[in-house]
Structures are given as structure tokens and as C-alpha cells.
N, C-alpha and C positions, 0 to 999 in steps of 0.2 A: 675307757672304763665304763662309758656310757652303754656300750653296745651290750656290755656284760648285765648291768642294770637293767636293759630293755629284752634282755632274754635272747638275743641275738648269738651271744657266746656264753660260755658257762665258763665261769672262772673256779680254778682249784688254787690251794696253797698245802705246801707240805710241811711237817715238823721241822725238817731241815731248813726252810725258807723261815720258819718261826724262830728258829734258834739265829738265824742270822739277824731278824729285826731285833730280838733281844740284846743282842752284843750292839746293836747300832747308838749312835748318840741321839740325844734329843736336839731338835724336835722331830728327827727323821724317824725315831720310833714311834711315837705317839701317832704321827702323819699315819704311816704305813698300817697302824693297827686299826684307825680309824677307816682307813680305804678297805681293809678287810671287812669291816664290820657294815660300813655303809652299801657296799656292793654284794654282800651276802656270799663271800668268797667261800666256798667249801673246802673243808680240811679233809685232805686224801686218807684214806685208810690202805695201807700198803701191807704186802707179805715182806715181813723184814728180811727172811731167809732167801727169798729171790731178789731183793734188792741186793743184798750182801754178794750174792753171787755173782750178778752182773757188775757190780760196781768192782769187786775183786778182777774179774776179767778184763775191765777197763784199765784196772791199775797195772795189771801184768803186762800189756801191751804197750803201757809206758804212753799213753795217748796225749797226756799233759804233763808237766812237770810236776812235782809234788806238791809245790804250794798252790797247786790249781784244783787239788785233787775233789774239793769240796764241789766244784762244777760238774765233775764226773758222777757224783752222789745224786746231784738235781737230776741228772739226765737217767741215771738208772731208777729213780723214784719215779719219773715221769713215762719210762718205758713200761716199766712194772706195772703202773696203773693204768695202762692204755690210753694214756693223753694223746690227744691226735697232734696239738700243735705246742710246742715248748716255745713260749715268747720270752724273749730276753734281750738286753742291750749289750750284753756281751759278746761281740764281735771277735774280739780277740782270741778267746778260748772256747766258746760254744758256738756261734752262730757263723760259722766260717766252714768252706766246703772240704776241707781235709779232715776237720773233728766230723762232720756230719757222715763222711762217707766211712771213717772208721769205725765209727758207733754203729751204723748199719752192718758193716761187715761183722764185727763181734756179736751184734744182736743175733744174726741170722747164724752164725757159728755156736752160739750159745743157746739156740732154740726160742728166742724171744723174738717179738714183733719188730719187723723191721720199717713199719709205717709213718713210725713219729717224724714230723717236721720240726725243724727247730727254725725259728724265723725271728727278726727283730719286728717290735712293734708296728712299726709303717706297712709292713708287709700283710698283716692282718687286719688293721683298720679299715673300716668301710667309712671312706669319704662320701658324703652325700652333697 
């Protein structure tokens, strides 16, 4: 997060993530909201119809089981918002080669950008 604070990276958050944080237990909710504020994480403004279209395509292709569909919504929001890198700890459902290839294939077919990179934090943090 220091690299966001130092201006090396820009940090963004979506309404989807805010909703997840709102459902989380204390002290996690307060901690996460404080991080967003302290590091001036910007709220994404998204085209909801495009997100819905892309999310629907992901669902129809059955990329993930239904209980993980919220993960697909995160990816659709990041894609439509032209986020370069989606950083996640979720290797089981998001940051894995199978999911990434399927996402890029569907994005291409549906006319959305395919350049989105999905990485775990260690892959983007710059160590000095």
C-alpha cells in the first residue's frame, strides 16, 4: 500500500468491494475502510450496462461455480473500467491460468479489452 501512497501505483475500489466490506465483521470492516481512506483509494465509476453485459457472458460460459459469481463481477468491473491490474489474494478462483485465459477469450469475443492482468500482491509490489 505504501507504493499507492507514494504515487507509484493508483488504487481503485468498486461498489462491489464496498458492499463486501460492509458485510464483513469488525474489526475487519473498520480496518478496510480506514485503509481506503488513508491511501486515498478512488471509487470507480462504471458503465453498469457494460458490466452487466460482460458479467452475463462470464456467467453463461460457466467459468466459476455459482457460489463464486461475485468474483466474476469483480473481474467485469475491472475490465470495463480499464483497470490494468486486478490484484487479488484469490488464487483458487481468480488469479489462476485457467480463469485468466477464459476471461481474456470472452472479453475478446464480446468486444472488451483483453489486456487486464490478474495478479497476486507479491507480483506487483516493488521491493527495494
